[in-house]
PQR file with spaces between the fields and no chain letter, atoms N, CA, C, O and H, PARSE charges and radii, in Angstrom:
ATOM       1  N    UNK     1      -4.605   -8.934   19.623 -0.4000 1.5000
ATOM       2  CA   UNK     1      -5.190  -10.198   19.243 -0.0000 2.0000
ATOM       3  C    UNK     1      -4.805  -11.222   20.285  0.5500 1.7000
ATOM       4  O    UNK     1      -3.741  -11.114   20.895 -0.5500 1.4000
ATOM       5  N    UNK     2      -5.619  -12.177   20.493 -0.4000 1.5000
ATOM       6  CA   UNK     2      -5.351  -13.161   21.521 -0.0000 2.0000
ATOM       7  C    UNK     2      -5.101  -14.550   20.966  0.5500 1.7000
ATOM       8  O    UNK     2      -5.122  -14.774   19.755 -0.5500 1.4000
ATOM       9  H    UNK     2      -6.484  -12.264   19.997  0.4000 1.0000
ATOM      10  N    UNK     3      -4.874  -15.430   21.840 -0.4000 1.5000
ATOM      11  CA   UNK     3      -4.632  -16.830   21.536 -0.0000 2.0000
ATOM      12  C    UNK     3      -5.956  -17.518   21.191  0.5500 1.7000
ATOM      13  O    UNK     3      -6.967  -17.280   21.853 -0.5500 1.4000
ATOM      14  H    UNK     3      -4.857  -15.247   22.823  0.4000 1.0000
ATOM      15  N    UNK     4      -5.957  -18.352   20.179 -0.4000 1.5000
ATOM      16  CA   UNK     4      -7.152  -19.118   19.839 -0.0000 2.0000
ATOM      17  C    UNK     4      -6.931  -20.615   20.021  0.5500 1.7000
ATOM      18  O    UNK     4      -7.822  -21.418   19.743 -0.5500 1.4000
ATOM      19  H    UNK     4      -5.137  -18.545   19.641  0.4000 1.0000
ATOM      20  N    UNK     5      -5.755  -20.985   20.484 -0.4000 1.5000
ATOM      21  CA   UNK     5      -5.422  -22.387   20.700 -0.0000 2.0000
ATOM      22  C    UNK     5      -4.319  -22.438   21.754  0.5500 1.7000
ATOM      23  O    UNK     5      -3.360  -21.670   21.679 -0.5500 1.4000
ATOM      24  H    UNK     5      -5.031  -20.333   20.710  0.4000 1.0000
ATOM      25  N    UNK     6      -4.444  -23.321   22.721 -0.4000 1.5000
ATOM      26  CA   UNK     6      -3.448  -23.372   23.787 -0.0000 2.0000
ATOM      27  C    UNK     6      -2.046  -23.691   23.272  0.5500 1.7000
ATOM      28  O    UNK     6      -1.062  -23.335   23.920 -0.5500 1.4000
ATOM      29  H    UNK     6      -5.223  -23.945   22.781  0.4000 1.0000
ATOM      30  N    UNK     7      -1.938  -24.348   22.133 -0.4000 1.5000
ATOM      31  CA   UNK     7      -0.636  -24.640   21.539 -0.0000 2.0000
ATOM      32  C    UNK     7       0.136  -23.393   21.153  0.5500 1.7000
ATOM      33  O    UNK     7       1.359  -23.438   21.019 -0.5500 1.4000
ATOM      34  H    UNK     7      -2.738  -24.637   21.607  0.4000 1.0000
ATOM      35  N    UNK     8      -0.562  -22.281   20.971 -0.4000 1.5000
ATOM      36  CA   UNK     8       0.108  -21.035   20.630 -0.0000 2.0000
ATOM      37  C    UNK     8       0.925  -20.495   21.798  0.5500 1.7000
ATOM      38  O    UNK     8       1.731  -19.583   21.619 -0.5500 1.4000
ATOM      39  H    UNK     8      -1.555  -22.244   21.079  0.4000 1.0000
ATOM      40  N    UNK     9       0.726  -21.044   22.975 -0.4000 1.5000
ATOM      41  CA   UNK     9       1.488  -20.609   24.144 -0.0000 2.0000
ATOM      42  C    UNK     9       2.795  -21.374   24.310  0.5500 1.7000
ATOM      43  O    UNK     9       3.595  -21.022   25.176 -0.5500 1.4000
ATOM      44  H    UNK     9       0.071  -21.785   23.120  0.4000 1.0000
ATOM      45  N    UNK    10       3.040  -22.411   23.507 -0.4000 1.5000
ATOM      46  CA   UNK    10       4.249  -23.224   23.638 -0.0000 2.0000
ATOM      47  C    UNK    10       5.540  -22.402   23.576  0.5500 1.7000
ATOM      48  O    UNK    10       6.444  -22.668   24.368 -0.5500 1.4000
ATOM      49  H    UNK    10       2.390  -22.697   22.803  0.4000 1.0000
ATOM      50  N    UNK    11       5.675  -21.424   22.685 -0.4000 1.5000
ATOM      51  CA   UNK    11       6.915  -20.647   22.616 -0.0000 2.0000
ATOM      52  C    UNK    11       7.191  -19.800   23.857  0.5500 1.7000
ATOM      53  O    UNK    11       8.316  -19.334   24.038 -0.5500 1.4000
ATOM      54  H    UNK    11       4.940  -21.207   22.042  0.4000 1.0000
ATOM      55  N    UNK    12       6.206  -19.595   24.704 -0.4000 1.5000
ATOM      56  CA   UNK    12       6.387  -18.766   25.904 -0.0000 2.0000
ATOM      57  C    UNK    12       7.508  -19.316   26.779  0.5500 1.7000
ATOM      58  O    UNK    12       8.302  -18.549   27.323 -0.5500 1.4000
ATOM      59  H    UNK    12       5.292  -19.974   24.558  0.4000 1.0000
ATOM      60  N    UNK    13       7.576  -20.623   26.916 -0.4000 1.5000
ATOM      61  CA   UNK    13       8.604  -21.235   27.765 -0.0000 2.0000
ATOM      62  C    UNK    13      10.004  -20.873   27.280  0.5500 1.7000
ATOM      63  O    UNK    13      10.893  -20.618   28.092 -0.5500 1.4000
ATOM      64  H    UNK    13       6.930  -21.246   26.474  0.4000 1.0000
ATOM      65  N    UNK    14      10.206  -20.849   25.971 -0.4000 1.5000
ATOM      66  CA   UNK    14      11.524  -20.527   25.417 -0.0000 2.0000
ATOM      67  C    UNK    14      11.892  -19.066   25.662  0.5500 1.7000
ATOM      68  O    UNK    14      13.059  -18.747   25.891 -0.5500 1.4000
ATOM      69  H    UNK    14       9.484  -21.056   25.311  0.4000 1.0000
ATOM      70  N    UNK    15      10.918  -18.199   25.614 -0.4000 1.5000
ATOM      71  CA   UNK    15      11.177  -16.768   25.743 -0.0000 2.0000
ATOM      72  C    UNK    15      11.256  -16.334   27.197  0.5500 1.7000
ATOM      73  O    UNK    15      12.151  -15.577   27.573 -0.5500 1.4000
ATOM      74  H    UNK    15       9.971  -18.458   25.427  0.4000 1.0000
ATOM      75  N    UNK    16      10.337  -16.802   28.007 -0.4000 1.5000
ATOM      76  CA   UNK    16      10.212  -16.302   29.369 -0.0000 2.0000
ATOM      77  C    UNK    16      10.831  -17.216   30.432  0.5500 1.7000
ATOM      78  O    UNK    16      11.033  -16.791   31.570 -0.5500 1.4000
ATOM      79  H    UNK    16       9.610  -17.417   27.702  0.4000 1.0000
ATOM      80  N    UNK    17      11.131  -18.461   30.072 -0.4000 1.5000
ATOM      81  CA   UNK    17      11.736  -19.368   31.023 -0.0000 2.0000
ATOM      82  C    UNK    17      10.760  -20.014   31.996  0.5500 1.7000
ATOM      83  O    UNK    17      11.177  -20.507   33.044 -0.5500 1.4000
ATOM      84  H    UNK    17      10.967  -18.807   29.149  0.4000 1.0000
ATOM      85  N    UNK    18       9.474  -20.022   31.674 -0.4000 1.5000
ATOM      86  CA   UNK    18       8.501  -20.695   32.530 -0.0000 2.0000
ATOM      87  C    UNK    18       7.537  -21.479   31.659  0.5500 1.7000
ATOM      88  O    UNK    18       7.438  -21.241   30.455 -0.5500 1.4000
ATOM      89  H    UNK    18       9.135  -19.621   30.822  0.4000 1.0000
ATOM      90  N    UNK    19       6.829  -22.411   32.272 -0.4000 1.5000
ATOM      91  CA   UNK    19       5.906  -23.275   31.536 -0.0000 2.0000
ATOM      92  C    UNK    19       4.555  -23.320   32.239  0.5500 1.7000
ATOM      93  O    UNK    19       4.472  -23.168   33.458 -0.5500 1.4000
ATOM      94  H    UNK    19       6.909  -22.605   33.250  0.4000 1.0000
ATOM      95  N    UNK    20       3.514  -23.527   31.471 -0.4000 1.5000
ATOM      96  CA   UNK    20       2.181  -23.764   32.015 -0.0000 2.0000
ATOM      97  C    UNK    20       2.002  -25.269   32.168  0.5500 1.7000
ATOM      98  O    UNK    20       2.370  -26.037   31.279 -0.5500 1.4000
ATOM      99  H    UNK    20       3.581  -23.651   30.481  0.4000 1.0000
ATOM     100  N    UNK    21       1.437  -25.689   33.298 -0.4000 1.5000
ATOM     101  CA   UNK    21       1.224  -27.118   33.493 -0.0000 2.0000
ATOM     102  C    UNK    21      -0.014  -27.571   32.713  0.5500 1.7000
ATOM     103  O    UNK    21      -0.749  -26.752   32.160 -0.5500 1.4000
ATOM     104  H    UNK    21       1.138  -25.065   34.020  0.4000 1.0000
ATOM     105  N    UNK    22      -0.228  -28.871   32.681 -0.4000 1.5000
ATOM     106  CA   UNK    22      -1.318  -29.451   31.890 -0.0000 2.0000
ATOM     107  C    UNK    22      -2.681  -28.923   32.327  0.5500 1.7000
ATOM     108  O    UNK    22      -3.548  -28.694   31.484 -0.5500 1.4000
ATOM     109  H    UNK    22       0.369  -29.536   33.131  0.4000 1.0000
ATOM     110  N    UNK    23      -2.885  -28.725   33.621 -0.4000 1.5000
ATOM     111  CA   UNK    23      -4.190  -28.239   34.082 -0.0000 2.0000
ATOM     112  C    UNK    23      -4.429  -26.798   33.648  0.5500 1.7000
ATOM     113  O    UNK    23      -5.558  -26.437   33.316 -0.5500 1.4000
ATOM     114  H    UNK    23      -2.181  -28.911   34.306  0.4000 1.0000
ATOM     115  N    UNK    24      -3.388  -25.970   33.645 -0.4000 1.5000
ATOM     116  CA   UNK    24      -3.535  -24.586   33.181 -0.0000 2.0000
ATOM     117  C    UNK    24      -3.843  -24.554   31.681  0.5500 1.7000
ATOM     118  O    UNK    24      -4.701  -23.792   31.236 -0.5500 1.4000
ATOM     119  H    UNK    24      -2.471  -26.263   33.916  0.4000 1.0000
ATOM     120  N    UNK    25      -3.144  -25.379   30.913 -0.4000 1.5000
ATOM     121  CA   UNK    25      -3.416  -25.438   29.472 -0.0000 2.0000
ATOM     122  C    UNK    25      -4.832  -25.936   29.198  0.5500 1.7000
ATOM     123  O    UNK    25      -5.502  -25.438   28.293 -0.5500 1.4000
ATOM     124  H    UNK    25      -2.447  -25.998   31.275  0.4000 1.0000
ATOM     125  N    UNK    26      -5.288  -26.917   29.978 -0.4000 1.5000
ATOM     126  CA   UNK    26      -6.646  -27.431   29.801 -0.0000 2.0000
ATOM     127  C    UNK    26      -7.672  -26.353   30.132  0.5500 1.7000
ATOM     128  O    UNK    26      -8.693  -26.246   29.454 -0.5500 1.4000
ATOM     129  H    UNK    26      -4.743  -27.322   30.713  0.4000 1.0000
ATOM     130  N    UNK    27      -7.417  -25.564   31.153 -0.4000 1.5000
ATOM     131  CA   UNK    27      -8.331  -24.473   31.522 -0.0000 2.0000
ATOM     132  C    UNK    27      -8.369  -23.403   30.439  0.5500 1.7000
ATOM     133  O    UNK    27      -9.440  -22.892   30.112 -0.5500 1.4000
ATOM     134  H    UNK    27      -6.587  -25.652   31.704  0.4000 1.0000
ATOM     135  N    UNK    28      -7.218  -23.061   29.883 -0.4000 1.5000
ATOM     136  CA   UNK    28      -7.168  -22.093   28.780 -0.0000 2.0000
ATOM     137  C    UNK    28      -7.965  -22.627   27.590  0.5500 1.7000
ATOM     138  O    UNK    28      -8.755  -21.901   26.987 -0.5500 1.4000
ATOM     139  H    UNK    28      -6.348  -23.476   30.149  0.4000 1.0000
ATOM     140  N    UNK    29      -7.756  -23.876   27.264 -0.4000 1.5000
ATOM     141  CA   UNK    29      -8.471  -24.491   26.136 -0.0000 2.0000
ATOM     142  C    UNK    29      -9.976  -24.465   26.381  0.5500 1.7000
ATOM     143  O    UNK    29     -10.747  -24.167   25.469 -0.5500 1.4000
ATOM     144  H    UNK    29      -7.114  -24.466   27.754  0.4000 1.0000
ATOM     145  N    UNK    30     -10.400  -24.775   27.607 -0.4000 1.5000
ATOM     146  CA   UNK    30     -11.826  -24.751   27.945 -0.0000 2.0000
ATOM     147  C    UNK    30     -12.395  -23.346   27.776  0.5500 1.7000
ATOM     148  O    UNK    30     -13.469  -23.176   27.198 -0.5500 1.4000
ATOM     149  H    UNK    30      -9.774  -25.017   28.349  0.4000 1.0000
ATOM     150  N    UNK    31     -11.692  -22.353   28.269 -0.4000 1.5000
ATOM     151  CA   UNK    31     -12.156  -20.966   28.162 -0.0000 2.0000
ATOM     152  C    UNK    31     -12.263  -20.541   26.705  0.5500 1.7000
ATOM     153  O    UNK    31     -13.245  -19.917   26.303 -0.5500 1.4000
ATOM     154  H    UNK    31     -10.820  -22.490   28.738  0.4000 1.0000
ATOM     155  N    UNK    32     -11.255  -20.878   25.921 -0.4000 1.5000
ATOM     156  CA   UNK    32     -11.279  -20.514   24.493 -0.0000 2.0000
ATOM     157  C    UNK    32     -12.451  -21.193   23.796  0.5500 1.7000
ATOM     158  O    UNK    32     -13.184  -20.546   23.047 -0.5500 1.4000
ATOM     159  H    UNK    32     -10.457  -21.385   26.247  0.4000 1.0000
ATOM     160  N    UNK    33     -12.636  -22.492   24.032 -0.4000 1.5000
ATOM     161  CA   UNK    33     -13.721  -23.219   23.373 -0.0000 2.0000
ATOM     162  C    UNK    33     -15.094  -22.673   23.755  0.5500 1.7000
ATOM     163  O    UNK    33     -16.008  -22.654   22.931 -0.5500 1.4000
ATOM     164  H    UNK    33     -12.041  -23.017   24.640  0.4000 1.0000
ATOM     165  N    UNK    34     -15.240  -22.232   24.995 -0.4000 1.5000
ATOM     166  CA   UNK    34     -16.518  -21.691   25.452 -0.0000 2.0000
ATOM     167  C    UNK    34     -16.781  -20.271   24.958  0.5500 1.7000
ATOM     168  O    UNK    34     -17.938  -19.874   24.815 -0.5500 1.4000
ATOM     169  H    UNK    34     -14.498  -22.247   25.665  0.4000 1.0000
ATOM     170  N    UNK    35     -15.727  -19.504   24.696 -0.4000 1.5000
ATOM     171  CA   UNK    35     -15.903  -18.081   24.441 -0.0000 2.0000
ATOM     172  C    UNK    35     -15.566  -17.596   23.040  0.5500 1.7000
ATOM     173  O    UNK    35     -16.057  -16.546   22.624 -0.5500 1.4000
ATOM     174  H    UNK    35     -14.788  -19.827   24.812  0.4000 1.0000
ATOM     175  N    UNK    36     -14.749  -18.324   22.310 -0.4000 1.5000
ATOM     176  CA   UNK    36     -14.376  -17.895   20.957 -0.0000 2.0000
ATOM     177  C    UNK    36     -15.308  -18.603   19.985  0.5500 1.7000
ATOM     178  O    UNK    36     -15.132  -19.782   19.679 -0.5500 1.4000
ATOM     179  H    UNK    36     -14.350  -19.176   22.648  0.4000 1.0000
ATOM     180  N    UNK    37     -16.289  -17.874   19.512 -0.4000 1.5000
ATOM     181  CA   UNK    37     -17.301  -18.460   18.626 -0.0000 2.0000
ATOM     182  C    UNK    37     -16.833  -18.518   17.176  0.5500 1.7000
ATOM     183  O    UNK    37     -17.165  -19.457   16.453 -0.5500 1.4000
ATOM     184  H    UNK    37     -16.432  -16.916   19.761  0.4000 1.0000
ATOM     185  N    UNK    38     -16.075  -17.532   16.757 -0.4000 1.5000
ATOM     186  CA   UNK    38     -15.636  -17.459   15.374 -0.0000 2.0000
ATOM     187  C    UNK    38     -14.175  -17.010   15.349  0.5500 1.7000
ATOM     188  O    UNK    38     -13.894  -15.819   15.221 -0.5500 1.4000
ATOM     189  H    UNK    38     -15.806  -16.770   17.345  0.4000 1.0000
ATOM     190  N    UNK    39     -13.239  -17.966   15.473 -0.4000 1.5000
ATOM     191  CA   UNK    39     -11.827  -17.582   15.502 -0.0000 2.0000
ATOM     192  C    UNK    39     -11.416  -16.784   14.267  0.5500 1.7000
ATOM     193  O    UNK    39     -11.885  -17.043   13.159 -0.5500 1.4000
ATOM     194  H    UNK    39     -13.468  -18.934   15.577  0.4000 1.0000
ATOM     195  N    UNK    40     -10.561  -15.840   14.472 -0.4000 1.5000
ATOM     196  CA   UNK    40     -10.054  -15.012   13.381 -0.0000 2.0000
ATOM     197  C    UNK    40      -8.875  -15.736   12.749  0.5500 1.7000
ATOM     198  O    UNK    40      -7.950  -16.160   13.443 -0.5500 1.4000
ATOM     199  H    UNK    40     -10.181  -15.630   15.372  0.4000 1.0000
ATOM     200  N    UNK    41      -8.912  -15.873   11.447 -0.4000 1.5000
ATOM     201  CA   UNK    41      -7.836  -16.528   10.728 -0.0000 2.0000
ATOM     202  C    UNK    41      -6.762  -15.539   10.332  0.5500 1.7000
ATOM     203  O    UNK    41      -6.945  -14.332   10.487 -0.5500 1.4000
ATOM     204  H    UNK    41      -9.663  -15.529   10.883  0.4000 1.0000
ATOM     205  N    UNK    42      -5.646  -16.028    9.825 -0.4000 1.5000
ATOM     206  CA   UNK    42      -4.523  -15.148    9.461 -0.0000 2.0000
ATOM     207  C    UNK    42      -4.886  -14.123    8.401  0.5500 1.7000
ATOM     208  O    UNK    42      -4.251  -13.072    8.316 -0.5500 1.4000
ATOM     209  H    UNK    42      -5.497  -17.009    9.699  0.4000 1.0000
ATOM     210  N    UNK    43      -5.898  -14.412    7.592 -0.4000 1.5000
ATOM     211  CA   UNK    43      -6.278  -13.460    6.548 -0.0000 2.0000
ATOM     212  C    UNK    43      -6.822  -12.149    7.115  0.5500 1.7000
ATOM     213  O    UNK    43      -6.902  -11.149    6.402 -0.5500 1.4000
ATOM     214  H    UNK    43      -6.414  -15.266    7.661  0.4000 1.0000
ATOM     215  N    UNK    44      -7.195  -12.152    8.388 -0.4000 1.5000
ATOM     216  CA   UNK    44      -7.723  -10.941    9.005 -0.0000 2.0000
ATOM     217  C    UNK    44      -6.703  -10.215    9.870  0.5500 1.7000
ATOM     218  O    UNK    44      -7.022   -9.186   10.466 -0.5500 1.4000
ATOM     219  H    UNK    44      -7.130  -12.964    8.967  0.4000 1.0000
ATOM     220  N    UNK    45      -5.500  -10.724    9.946 -0.4000 1.5000
ATOM     221  CA   UNK    45      -4.496  -10.118   10.807 -0.0000 2.0000
ATOM     222  C    UNK    45      -3.710   -8.997   10.134  0.5500 1.7000
ATOM     223  O    UNK    45      -3.083   -8.188   10.817 -0.5500 1.4000
ATOM     224  H    UNK    45      -5.241  -11.560    9.462  0.4000 1.0000
ATOM     225  N    UNK    46      -3.735   -8.941    8.831 -0.4000 1.5000
ATOM     226  CA   UNK    46      -3.029   -7.892    8.105 -0.0000 2.0000
ATOM     227  C    UNK    46      -3.957   -6.696    7.922  0.5500 1.7000
ATOM     228  O    UNK    46      -5.171   -6.863    7.809 -0.5500 1.4000
ATOM     229  H    UNK    46      -4.244   -9.599    8.275  0.4000 1.0000
ATOM     230  N    UNK    47      -3.395   -5.496    7.893 -0.4000 1.5000
ATOM     231  CA   UNK    47      -4.257   -4.328    7.658 -0.0000 2.0000
ATOM     232  C    UNK    47      -4.858   -4.405    6.255  0.5500 1.7000
ATOM     233  O    UNK    47      -4.269   -5.006    5.357 -0.5500 1.4000
ATOM     234  H    UNK    47      -2.408   -5.360    7.985  0.4000 1.0000
ATOM     235  N    UNK    48      -6.019   -3.803    6.069 -0.4000 1.5000
ATOM     236  CA   UNK    48      -6.638   -3.853    4.740 -0.0000 2.0000
ATOM     237  C    UNK    48      -5.793   -3.142    3.706  0.5500 1.7000
ATOM     238  O    UNK    48      -5.097   -2.172    4.008 -0.5500 1.4000
ATOM     239  H    UNK    48      -6.498   -3.315    6.798  0.4000 1.0000
ATOM     240  N    UNK    49      -5.863   -3.637    2.481 -0.4000 1.5000
ATOM     241  CA   UNK    49      -5.133   -2.992    1.378 -0.0000 2.0000
ATOM     242  C    UNK    49      -5.739   -1.628    1.127  0.5500 1.7000
ATOM     243  O    UNK    49      -6.955   -1.451    1.197 -0.5500 1.4000
ATOM     244  H    UNK    49      -6.428   -4.425    2.236  0.4000 1.0000
ATOM     245  N    UNK    50      -4.887   -0.675    0.836 -0.4000 1.5000
ATOM     246  CA   UNK    50      -5.358    0.679    0.519 -0.0000 2.0000
ATOM     247  C    UNK    50      -5.350    0.892   -0.973  0.5500 1.7000
ATOM     248  O    UNK    50      -4.458    0.432   -1.686 -0.5500 1.4000
ATOM     249  H    UNK    50      -3.899   -0.819    0.779  0.4000 1.0000
ATOM     250  N    UNK    51      -6.354    1.592   -1.425 -0.4000 1.5000
ATOM     251  CA   UNK    51      -6.412    1.930   -2.851 -0.0000 2.0000
ATOM     252  C    UNK    51      -5.488    3.107   -3.120  0.5500 1.7000
ATOM     253  O    UNK    51      -5.345    4.005   -2.289 -0.5500 1.4000
ATOM     254  H    UNK    51      -7.079    1.965   -0.845  0.4000 1.0000
ATOM     255  N    UNK    52      -4.869    3.091   -4.281 -0.4000 1.5000
ATOM     256  CA   UNK    52      -3.970    4.200   -4.662 -0.0000 2.0000
ATOM     257  C    UNK    52      -4.803    5.465   -4.837  0.5500 1.7000
ATOM     258  O    UNK    52      -5.915    5.414   -5.363 -0.5500 1.4000
ATOM     259  H    UNK    52      -4.985    2.362   -4.956  0.4000 1.0000
ATOM     260  N    UNK    53      -4.269    6.587   -4.400 -0.4000 1.5000
ATOM     261  CA   UNK    53      -4.996    7.869   -4.494 -0.0000 2.0000
ATOM     262  C    UNK    53      -4.895    8.459   -5.872  0.5500 1.7000
ATOM     263  O    UNK    53      -5.444    9.531   -6.127 -0.5500 1.4000
ATOM     264  H    UNK    53      -3.366    6.628   -3.973  0.4000 1.0000
């Protein structure tokens, strides 16, 4: 699954020790807005429930 908002990249700096500058974040946001037509919400991130056999 990918990022649907540039703010989701904020924790990267804490983990990896590097940061994206404002122009890189703006470019990511532009790409997402142009290409993600129907963002997937958290309700679709879990595997489907299985029926008991």
